[in-house]
N, C-alpha and C positions, 0 to 999 in steps of 0.2 A: 280845638288846637292841637296841633301834632306833637307826637311824643316819639322818643327813641327808646327801643326796648333792648334787653339783653336776654336772648332764649337760646339754651344749648341746642334745642331742636331746629333753630332756624339759622342758617349760614354759619353753623358751628359756634354759635354764641356771640358772633361779632354783632356790634351795636346796629341795629336796622330800624328804619322808619316803620313805625306801627302799622300793621295792615298790609305791609308789603314785604318783600324780601330783598329790598334794595338797601344797601350797607352806607353807613355814614362816609366810609372811605370812597365808595363809588361817587357818591355826590361830590365830595371834595375833588376827587381825580377829574370829574367832568369840569368843574369849575377852574380848576388850575390848569386844565388843557385848553381853555378858552371858551368852553360852551357858557352861553348866557342862561339866566333864569329860564326864560321862555324855552330855550332849547332843550333843556333838561325837563321842564314840565311836560313837554311834547314826547321827548325820547322815552323817559322813564314813567310816564303817566302819574306825575307827582304834582303836588299843589305848592304855591309859593311858600306857603307855611311849613311845608315838610322841609324844603331847602333851608329855610332860615332855622328850623329846629336842628338840622344837621350841623349847621355852622356854630350854632349855640352850644351844642354838645362838644364838638371839637374845641372850641374855645375854652369850655370849663376844663376839659381834660389837659390841655396844654397849660393853662394856668395853675393847675395843681401839680404839674410836673417839678420834680426835685432835681436840680442840677448840683453836682459836687465836683469839687476840683480834686483830680487824681493826682496831678502833679504840677509843679510850677517850673516852666521852661524859662532858662536864662540866656 
């Protein structure tokens, strides 16, 4: 199973796929840019489970995000 790690010695502590220097945001950027899972697997030498781990990590981060109202516009 793939893991996402944070290590300040790898890519300045950005979340990366364990055993690589590929960051979660690189994977998300590739997907949002139109690359398929297969394209990313070939381009970045990743496995499907690595891509899914990046998506799960991003989902967790976004789901824990707190949004506050700064002002009410009328």
